[in-house]
C-alpha positions as a LaTeX table, in Angstrom:
\begin{tabular}{lrrr}
\hline
Residue & $x$ (\AA) & $y$ (\AA) & $z$ (\AA) \\
\hline
Met1 & $-28.26$ & $-4.71$ & 28.91 \\
Val2 & $-26.13$ & $-3.44$ & 31.80 \\
Ala3 & $-26.80$ & 0.16 & 32.82 \\
Leu4 & $-23.95$ & 2.54 & 32.01 \\
Thr5 & $-22.54$ & 5.46 & 33.93 \\
Ala6 & $-22.05$ & 8.92 & 32.47 \\
Glu7 & $-18.32$ & 8.26 & 31.94 \\
Gln8 & $-19.02$ & 5.00 & 30.10 \\
Ile9 & $-21.59$ & 6.71 & 27.89 \\
Ala10 & $-19.10$ & 9.48 & 27.09 \\
Thr11 & $-16.57$ & 6.84 & 26.05 \\
Leu12 & $-19.19$ & 5.02 & 23.98 \\
Ser13 & $-20.13$ & 8.27 & 22.20 \\
Gln14 & $-16.62$ & 8.35 & 20.68 \\
Thr15 & $-17.43$ & 5.25 & 18.62 \\
Glu16 & $-17.51$ & 6.08 & 14.92 \\
Cys17 & $-19.79$ & 4.59 & 12.28 \\
His18 & $-18.34$ & 4.30 & 8.76 \\
Val19 & $-21.01$ & 3.95 & 6.08 \\
His20 & $-20.03$ & 2.87 & 2.57 \\
Pro21 & $-21.68$ & 4.41 & $-0.51$ \\
Leu22 & $-23.09$ & 1.03 & $-1.58$ \\
Val23 & $-25.23$ & 1.00 & 1.57 \\
Leu24 & $-26.65$ & 4.46 & 0.87 \\
Leu25 & $-27.45$ & 3.55 & $-2.73$ \\
Ser26 & $-29.18$ & 0.34 & $-1.60$ \\
Ile27 & $-31.30$ & 2.21 & 0.95 \\
Val28 & $-32.32$ & 4.89 & $-1.55$ \\
Asp29 & $-33.21$ & 2.19 & $-4.10$ \\
His30 & $-35.21$ & 0.30 & $-1.44$ \\
His31 & $-37.15$ & 3.44 & $-0.53$ \\
Ser32 & $-37.84$ & 4.44 & $-4.13$ \\
Arg33 & $-39.18$ & 0.95 & $-4.94$ \\
Ala34 & $-41.23$ & 0.32 & $-1.78$ \\
Ala35 & $-42.31$ & 3.69 & $-0.33$ \\
Arg36 & $-41.87$ & 6.36 & $-2.99$ \\
Gly37 & $-44.57$ & 9.03 & $-2.83$ \\
Ser38 & $-45.79$ & 7.95 & 0.61 \\
Lys39 & $-44.95$ & 8.62 & 4.24 \\
Lys40 & $-44.01$ & 5.01 & 4.92 \\
Arg41 & $-40.50$ & 4.13 & 5.96 \\
Val42 & $-38.44$ & 1.15 & 4.90 \\
Val43 & $-36.35$ & $-1.07$ & 7.18 \\
Gly44 & $-33.41$ & $-3.32$ & 6.39 \\
Cys45 & $-30.38$ & $-5.05$ & 7.88 \\
Leu46 & $-26.80$ & $-3.78$ & 7.99 \\
Leu47 & $-23.76$ & $-5.99$ & 7.44 \\
Gly48 & $-20.15$ & $-5.27$ & 8.33 \\
Gln49 & $-17.73$ & $-5.36$ & 11.24 \\
Asp50 & $-17.80$ & $-3.93$ & 14.75 \\
Asn51 & $-14.33$ & $-3.78$ & 16.33 \\
Gly52 & $-15.38$ & $-1.67$ & 19.32 \\
Lys53 & $-14.18$ & 1.80 & 18.32 \\
Val54 & $-15.26$ & 1.73 & 14.67 \\
Ile55 & $-18.42$ & 0.22 & 13.21 \\
Asn56 & $-17.87$ & $-0.45$ & 9.51 \\
Val57 & $-21.16$ & $-0.71$ & 7.58 \\
Ala58 & $-20.16$ & $-2.30$ & 4.26 \\
Asn59 & $-23.36$ & $-3.91$ & 2.97 \\
Ser60 & $-27.11$ & $-4.13$ & 3.54 \\
Phe61 & $-30.29$ & $-5.85$ & 2.40 \\
Ala62 & $-33.97$ & $-4.93$ & 2.54 \\
Val63 & $-36.42$ & $-6.62$ & 4.90 \\
Pro64 & $-40.24$ & $-6.94$ & 4.62 \\
Phe65 & $-41.59$ & $-4.45$ & 7.15 \\
Glu66 & $-45.06$ & $-3.07$ & 7.89 \\
Glu67 & $-46.34$ & $-0.75$ & 10.60 \\
Asp68 & $-49.59$ & 0.92 & 11.51 \\
Glu69 & $-49.46$ & 4.64 & 10.71 \\
Lys70 & $-51.94$ & 5.43 & 13.48 \\
Asp71 & $-50.27$ & 3.21 & 16.09 \\
Pro72 & $-46.45$ & 3.22 & 15.64 \\
Lys73 & $-46.03$ & 0.46 & 18.21 \\
Thr74 & $-47.88$ & $-1.97$ & 15.95 \\
Trp75 & $-45.39$ & $-3.29$ & 13.43 \\
Phe76 & $-44.27$ & $-6.48$ & 11.70 \\
Leu77 & $-40.80$ & $-7.60$ & 10.63 \\
Asp78 & $-40.15$ & $-10.96$ & 8.99 \\
His79 & $-37.69$ & $-12.79$ & 11.27 \\
Asp80 & $-37.36$ & $-15.84$ & 9.03 \\
Phe81 & $-36.42$ & $-13.65$ & 6.07 \\
Val82 & $-33.70$ & $-11.95$ & 8.11 \\
Glu83 & $-32.20$ & $-15.25$ & 9.24 \\
Ser84 & $-32.26$ & $-16.82$ & 5.76 \\
Met85 & $-30.72$ & $-13.76$ & 4.09 \\
Ala86 & $-28.05$ & $-13.47$ & 6.80 \\
Ala87 & $-27.15$ & $-17.14$ & 6.26 \\
Met88 & $-26.79$ & $-16.62$ & 2.50 \\
Phe89 & $-24.64$ & $-13.50$ & 2.95 \\
Arg90 & $-22.51$ & $-15.45$ & 5.44 \\
Lys91 & $-21.75$ & $-18.03$ & 2.76 \\
Val92 & $-20.63$ & $-15.31$ & 0.35 \\
Asn93 & $-18.51$ & $-13.36$ & 2.85 \\
Ala94 & $-18.12$ & $-14.65$ & 6.38 \\
Arg95 & $-16.47$ & $-11.41$ & 7.55 \\
Glu96 & $-19.63$ & $-9.37$ & 6.94 \\
Lys97 & $-21.77$ & $-10.06$ & 9.98 \\
Leu98 & $-25.19$ & $-8.73$ & 10.91 \\
Ile99 & $-24.41$ & $-5.61$ & 12.98 \\
Gly100 & $-27.69$ & $-3.67$ & 13.04 \\
Phe101 & $-30.52$ & $-2.21$ & 11.01 \\
Tyr102 & $-31.47$ & 0.91 & 9.09 \\
His103 & $-34.65$ & 2.80 & 8.32 \\
Ser104 & $-35.51$ & 5.74 & 6.11 \\
Gly105 & $-36.56$ & 8.01 & 8.95 \\
Pro106 & $-36.58$ & 10.88 & 8.62 \\
Ser107 & $-36.37$ & 10.80 & 12.43 \\
Leu108 & $-36.54$ & 8.37 & 15.33 \\
Arg109 & $-39.77$ & 6.46 & 15.90 \\
Ala110 & $-41.40$ & 5.03 & 19.00 \\
Ser111 & $-40.91$ & 1.46 & 17.79 \\
Asp112 & $-37.16$ & 1.83 & 17.21 \\
Leu113 & $-36.31$ & 0.56 & 20.70 \\
Glu114 & $-38.44$ & $-2.55$ & 20.18 \\
Ile115 & $-36.85$ & $-3.23$ & 16.78 \\
Asn116 & $-33.43$ & $-2.77$ & 18.37 \\
Glu117 & $-34.31$ & $-5.36$ & 21.03 \\
Leu118 & $-35.28$ & $-7.74$ & 18.25 \\
Phe119 & $-31.91$ & $-7.37$ & 16.53 \\
Lys120 & $-30.12$ & $-8.25$ & 19.78 \\
Arg121 & $-30.87$ & $-11.85$ & 18.81 \\
Tyr122 & $-28.25$ & $-11.54$ & 16.09 \\
Thr123 & $-25.67$ & $-9.16$ & 17.61 \\
Thr124 & $-24.87$ & $-7.91$ & 21.11 \\
Arg125 & $-24.61$ & $-4.24$ & 20.12 \\
Pro126 & $-26.83$ & $-3.44$ & 17.12 \\
Val127 & $-26.29$ & $-0.08$ & 15.47 \\
Met128 & $-29.23$ & 1.84 & 14.02 \\
Val129 & $-28.61$ & 4.07 & 10.99 \\
Val130 & $-31.31$ & 6.56 & 10.03 \\
Val131 & $-31.01$ & 7.70 & 6.40 \\
Asp132 & $-33.10$ & 10.71 & 5.44 \\
Val133 & $-33.60$ & 10.02 & 1.74 \\
Gly134 & $-35.46$ & 13.26 & 0.97 \\
Ser135 & $-34.28$ & 15.97 & 3.34 \\
Gln136 & $-31.96$ & 17.82 & 0.96 \\
Asn137 & $-31.57$ & 18.34 & $-2.73$ \\
Leu138 & $-28.29$ & 17.61 & $-4.45$ \\
Asp139 & $-27.11$ & 21.23 & $-4.43$ \\
Glu140 & $-27.49$ & 21.54 & $-0.65$ \\
Leu141 & $-25.87$ & 18.17 & $-0.06$ \\
Ala142 & $-22.80$ & 19.07 & $-2.10$ \\
Ala143 & $-22.60$ & 22.58 & $-0.62$ \\
Asp144 & $-22.46$ & 21.70 & 3.09 \\
Glu145 & $-20.92$ & 18.22 & 2.60 \\
Ser146 & $-23.26$ & 16.80 & 5.25 \\
Val147 & $-23.67$ & 13.10 & 5.83 \\
Pro148 & $-27.23$ & 11.93 & 5.04 \\
Ala149 & $-27.00$ & 9.18 & 7.67 \\
Glu150 & $-27.24$ & 9.37 & 11.47 \\
Ala151 & $-26.01$ & 6.47 & 13.61 \\
Tyr152 & $-27.31$ & 5.50 & 17.07 \\
Leu153 & $-26.54$ & 2.94 & 19.77 \\
Gln154 & $-28.95$ & 1.89 & 22.50 \\
Val155 & $-27.84$ & 2.63 & 26.09 \\
Glu156 & $-29.22$ & 2.45 & 29.61 \\
Glu157 & $-27.99$ & 5.33 & 31.73 \\
Val158 & $-27.71$ & 5.10 & 35.52 \\
Arg159 & $-29.60$ & 8.03 & 37.01 \\
Glu160 & $-28.30$ & 9.88 & 40.03 \\
Asp161 & $-31.76$ & 10.31 & 41.54 \\
Gly162 & $-32.11$ & 6.52 & 41.96 \\
Thr163 & $-34.91$ & 6.06 & 39.47 \\
Pro164 & $-34.77$ & 2.96 & 37.25 \\
Pro165 & $-32.55$ & 3.35 & 34.20 \\
Ala166 & $-34.39$ & 4.05 & 30.96 \\
Lys167 & $-33.41$ & 2.81 & 27.53 \\
Thr168 & $-32.57$ & 5.47 & 24.99 \\
Phe169 & $-30.50$ & 6.01 & 21.86 \\
Leu170 & $-27.05$ & 7.56 & 21.92 \\
His171 & $-26.01$ & 9.47 & 18.81 \\
Ile172 & $-22.54$ & 8.59 & 17.53 \\
Pro173 & $-20.56$ & 10.35 & 14.77 \\
Ser174 & $-20.86$ & 8.89 & 11.29 \\
Gln175 & $-19.08$ & 9.48 & 8.01 \\
Ile176 & $-19.09$ & 8.15 & 4.48 \\
Val177 & $-16.01$ & 6.03 & 3.79 \\
Ala178 & $-15.27$ & 4.76 & 0.30 \\
Glu179 & $-12.36$ & 2.94 & $-1.23$ \\
Glu180 & $-10.98$ & 4.24 & $-4.50$ \\
Ala181 & $-12.80$ & 1.63 & $-6.56$ \\
Glu182 & $-16.09$ & 2.40 & $-4.77$ \\
Glu183 & $-15.68$ & 6.14 & $-5.30$ \\
Ile184 & $-15.03$ & 5.74 & $-9.03$ \\
Gly185 & $-17.98$ & 3.36 & $-9.42$ \\
Val186 & $-20.39$ & 5.58 & $-7.50$ \\
Glu187 & $-19.31$ & 8.67 & $-9.42$ \\
His188 & $-19.93$ & 6.77 & $-12.65$ \\
Leu189 & $-23.43$ & 5.85 & $-11.47$ \\
Leu190 & $-24.15$ & 9.42 & $-10.35$ \\
Arg191 & $-22.79$ & 11.12 & $-13.47$ \\
Asp192 & $-26.31$ & 12.13 & $-14.53$ \\
Val193 & $-27.40$ & 13.45 & $-11.13$ \\
Arg194 & $-24.70$ & 16.00 & $-10.46$ \\
Pro195 & $-25.59$ & 19.22 & $-8.62$ \\
Thr196 & $-27.15$ & 21.62 & $-11.11$ \\
Ser197 & $-25.74$ & 24.90 & $-9.80$ \\
Ala198 & $-22.54$ & 26.20 & $-11.34$ \\
Ser199 & $-20.82$ & 26.66 & $-7.96$ \\
Asn200 & $-21.30$ & 23.01 & $-6.91$ \\
Ala201 & $-21.08$ & 21.22 & $-10.26$ \\
Ser202 & $-17.44$ & 20.21 & $-9.73$ \\
Phe203 & $-17.99$ & 18.58 & $-6.32$ \\
Ser204 & $-18.79$ & 14.93 & $-5.72$ \\
Leu205 & $-21.76$ & 13.85 & $-3.65$ \\
Leu206 & $-19.25$ & 11.85 & $-1.58$ \\
Gly207 & $-17.33$ & 15.02 & $-0.70$ \\
Gly208 & $-14.40$ & 16.64 & $-2.49$ \\
Gln209 & $-13.83$ & 17.13 & $-6.20$ \\
Thr210 & $-15.02$ & 14.53 & $-8.66$ \\
Leu211 & $-12.60$ & 12.30 & $-10.53$ \\
Ala212 & $-13.62$ & 13.90 & $-13.83$ \\
Thr213 & $-12.94$ & 17.37 & $-12.38$ \\
Arg214 & $-9.46$ & 16.39 & $-11.20$ \\
Ile215 & $-8.59$ & 14.89 & $-14.59$ \\
Ser216 & $-9.99$ & 17.94 & $-16.39$ \\
Thr217 & $-7.87$ & 20.22 & $-14.19$ \\
Leu218 & $-4.70$ & 18.26 & $-14.95$ \\
Leu219 & $-5.51$ & 18.23 & $-18.66$ \\
Ala220 & $-6.10$ & 22.00 & $-18.68$ \\
Ser221 & $-2.77$ & 22.53 & $-16.88$ \\
Leu222 & $-0.90$ & 20.42 & $-19.46$ \\
Arg223 & $-2.56$ & 22.28 & $-22.31$ \\
Gly224 & $-1.60$ & 25.61 & $-20.74$ \\
Leu225 & 2.00 & 24.43 & $-20.37$ \\
Ala226 & 2.11 & 23.29 & $-24.00$ \\
Ser227 & 0.76 & 26.65 & $-25.24$ \\
Arg228 & 3.36 & 28.58 & $-23.23$ \\
Leu229 & 6.20 & 26.39 & $-24.51$ \\
Thr230 & 4.97 & 26.99 & $-28.05$ \\
Leu231 & 4.91 & 30.74 & $-27.38$ \\
Ile232 & 8.50 & 30.64 & $-26.04$ \\
Ser233 & 9.66 & 28.68 & $-29.09$ \\
Gln234 & 8.03 & 31.16 & $-31.46$ \\
Tyr235 & 9.62 & 34.10 & $-29.62$ \\
Leu236 & 13.11 & 32.57 & $-29.79$ \\
Asp237 & 12.68 & 31.80 & $-33.51$ \\
Gln238 & 11.69 & 35.40 & $-34.20$ \\
Val239 & 14.63 & 36.75 & $-32.16$ \\
Arg240 & 17.06 & 34.52 & $-34.07$ \\
Ala241 & 15.55 & 35.63 & $-37.38$ \\
Gly242 & 15.92 & 39.30 & $-36.37$ \\
Thr243 & 12.18 & 40.01 & $-36.45$ \\
Leu244 & 12.16 & 40.92 & $-32.75$ \\
Pro245 & 14.89 & 42.73 & $-30.81$ \\
Val246 & 16.96 & 40.92 & $-28.19$ \\
Asn247 & 15.59 & 41.40 & $-24.67$ \\
His248 & 18.23 & 40.25 & $-22.17$ \\
Ala249 & 15.77 & 40.22 & $-19.24$ \\
Ile250 & 13.52 & 37.73 & $-21.07$ \\
Leu251 & 16.51 & 35.60 & $-22.07$ \\
Tyr252 & 17.76 & 35.52 & $-18.47$ \\
Asp253 & 14.34 & 34.33 & $-17.32$ \\
Leu254 & 14.25 & 31.62 & $-20.01$ \\
Gln255 & 17.75 & 30.52 & $-19.02$ \\
Glu256 & 16.68 & 30.26 & $-15.38$ \\
Ile257 & 13.62 & 28.21 & $-16.38$ \\
Ser258 & 15.72 & 25.83 & $-18.46$ \\
Asp259 & 18.19 & 25.40 & $-15.59$ \\
Leu260 & 15.33 & 24.26 & $-13.37$ \\
Leu261 & 14.37 & 21.44 & $-15.74$ \\
Pro262 & 15.43 & 17.99 & $-14.46$ \\
Gly263 & 18.25 & 16.42 & $-16.43$ \\
Ala264 & 18.77 & 19.42 & $-18.70$ \\
Glu265 & 22.52 & 18.99 & $-18.44$ \\
Leu266 & 22.37 & 15.39 & $-19.65$ \\
Gln267 & 22.55 & 14.16 & $-23.21$ \\
Ser268 & 19.30 & 13.20 & $-24.94$ \\
Asp269 & 20.03 & 9.43 & $-24.87$ \\
Glu270 & 20.85 & 9.51 & $-21.17$ \\
Met271 & 17.71 & 11.51 & $-20.49$ \\
Val272 & 15.57 & 8.99 & $-22.37$ \\
Lys273 & 17.17 & 6.11 & $-20.49$ \\
Ala274 & 16.64 & 7.84 & $-17.14$ \\
Val275 & 12.98 & 8.50 & $-17.90$ \\
Ala276 & 12.50 & 4.92 & $-19.12$ \\
Arg277 & 14.18 & 3.57 & $-15.98$ \\
Glu278 & 11.95 & 5.70 & $-13.75$ \\
Gly279 & 8.87 & 4.57 & $-15.64$ \\
Asn280 & 9.87 & 0.93 & $-15.36$ \\
Asp281 & 10.41 & 1.29 & $-11.62$ \\
Met282 & 6.94 & 2.80 & $-11.21$ \\
Met283 & 5.34 & 0.06 & $-13.32$ \\
Leu284 & 7.17 & $-2.56$ & $-11.24$ \\
Val285 & 5.61 & $-1.11$ & $-8.08$ \\
Val286 & 2.18 & $-1.19$ & $-9.72$ \\
Phe287 & 2.72 & $-4.81$ & $-10.82$ \\
Leu288 & 3.85 & $-5.90$ & $-7.35$ \\
Ser289 & 0.87 & $-4.10$ & $-5.78$ \\
Ser290 & $-1.53$ & $-5.88$ & $-8.13$ \\
Leu291 & 0.16 & $-9.21$ & $-7.40$ \\
Val292 & $-0.06$ & $-8.69$ & $-3.62$ \\
Arg293 & $-3.71$ & $-7.63$ & $-3.94$ \\
Ala294 & $-4.51$ & $-10.77$ & $-5.93$ \\
Val295 & $-2.76$ & $-12.98$ & $-3.34$ \\
Val296 & $-4.66$ & $-11.28$ & $-0.49$ \\
Lys297 & $-8.00$ & $-11.73$ & $-2.28$ \\
Leu298 & $-7.19$ & $-15.40$ & $-2.92$ \\
His299 & $-6.26$ & $-15.86$ & 0.74 \\
Asp300 & $-9.54$ & $-14.24$ & 1.82 \\
Leu301 & $-11.44$ & $-16.56$ & $-0.51$ \\
Val302 & $-9.74$ & $-19.66$ & 0.90 \\
Asp303 & $-10.18$ & $-18.41$ & 4.48 \\
Asn304 & $-13.87$ & $-17.72$ & 3.84 \\
Lys305 & $-14.32$ & $-21.23$ & 2.40 \\
Leu306 & $-12.61$ & $-22.83$ & 5.41 \\
Thr307 & $-14.70$ & $-20.77$ & 7.84 \\
Asn308 & $-17.93$ & $-21.81$ & 6.15 \\
Ser309 & $-16.80$ & $-25.46$ & 6.08 \\
Arg310 & $-16.02$ & $-25.41$ & 9.82 \\
Ala311 & $-19.38$ & $-23.77$ & 10.54 \\
Glu312 & $-21.22$ & $-26.42$ & 8.52 \\
Leu313 & $-19.31$ & $-29.24$ & 10.27 \\
Arg314 & $-20.11$ & $-27.67$ & 13.64 \\
Leu315 & $-23.80$ & $-27.48$ & 12.77 \\
Asp316 & $-23.79$ & $-31.10$ & 11.59 \\
Ala317 & $-21.94$ & $-32.28$ & 14.68 \\
Glu318 & $-24.33$ & $-30.66$ & 17.17 \\
Pro319 & $-27.33$ & $-32.98$ & 16.42 \\
Ala320 & $-25.05$ & $-36.05$ & 16.45 \\
Ala321 & $-23.57$ & $-35.03$ & 19.81 \\
Ala322 & $-27.01$ & $-34.41$ & 21.24 \\
Glu323 & $-28.19$ & $-37.81$ & 20.03 \\
Gly324 & $-25.09$ & $-39.44$ & 21.54 \\
Glu325 & $-25.74$ & $-37.80$ & 24.89 \\
Lys326 & $-29.33$ & $-38.96$ & 24.75 \\
Lys327 & $-28.25$ & $-42.56$ & 24.09 \\
Lys328 & $-25.75$ & $-42.45$ & 26.96 \\
Gly329 & $-28.47$ & $-41.18$ & 29.26 \\
Glu330 & $-30.81$ & $-44.01$ & 28.23 \\
Glu331 & $-28.06$ & $-46.60$ & 28.72 \\
Lys332 & $-27.28$ & $-45.30$ & 32.21 \\
Lys333 & $-30.95$ & $-45.30$ & 33.03 \\
Ser334 & $-31.36$ & $-48.90$ & 31.83 \\
Glu335 & $-28.27$ & $-49.99$ & 33.81 \\
Gly336 & $-29.67$ & $-48.37$ & 36.95 \\
Glu337 & $-32.97$ & $-50.19$ & 36.53 \\
Gly338 & $-31.11$ & $-53.50$ & 36.00 \\
Lys339 & $-29.17$ & $-53.05$ & 39.25 \\
Lys340 & $-32.38$ & $-52.38$ & 41.15 \\
Glu341 & $-33.88$ & $-55.63$ & 39.86 \\
\hline
\end{tabular}
């Protein structure tokens, strides 16, 4: 690794790490299965994309890992398992590349630099994500909206005193990024582990209000509107029947409210047609969006298949090319010996 200046490190520190909820769930599941109730940590690989300014961590898989509790520098990580799993994931989705590793922390360890050097075999700039799986309860996590994952990049800083540069980790900002489908799925999985306090019960563990809370709020608003319209109708019926006296101030307010309604001046048939036309236009947009999404997914599938086919052809061609070069070398050697004779 080339040593970096202070300005280069400051620029590198602006790199953001986007962690998807699926990765966090996989790490928590890995820890609960392999190291629950102990002080051991778990280690795994991260898959995604690194475009320079943003590191997108979209997937992960667990890796067999052991270390000596008394001597942190003594550890074992199965290289063959990493390579075989990475090859299988590459066949499923060629865009998700091996970009780093994770461990369950809760803090940095002495062997992290050595593990990072190991992962440089697979990527030039591996990112390390430390996930503290037991630092906070659900109430605290929902209250401060903190991210339970810290991201780091290895750097070598040039020192002004002339001493040799030392390798260290640079902390970069991280955040949880979820698509709408991911957010709905994760909220469905976490429906039974909501924060227990009344003040935080309506907030999602991903940040912001839950989908159920938003729908409940809209439903309560519609019910409130329906009850007020019913009350207005009952009041007008009683005024017409002479049960209640006429209050011109209330009637003026009701007239103003009715004037604000869209299409109140239109006939009922025209209003129904306008609403139907608006609904059809919205459904057409939804249909076109679904159609475009399906075409994009199909294109990604075909592109992924072509990429894997090219990679397999390239791997098959390399031994044949090497054998051809070897034969050419032997032929030249035999021709040279024939000329000498």
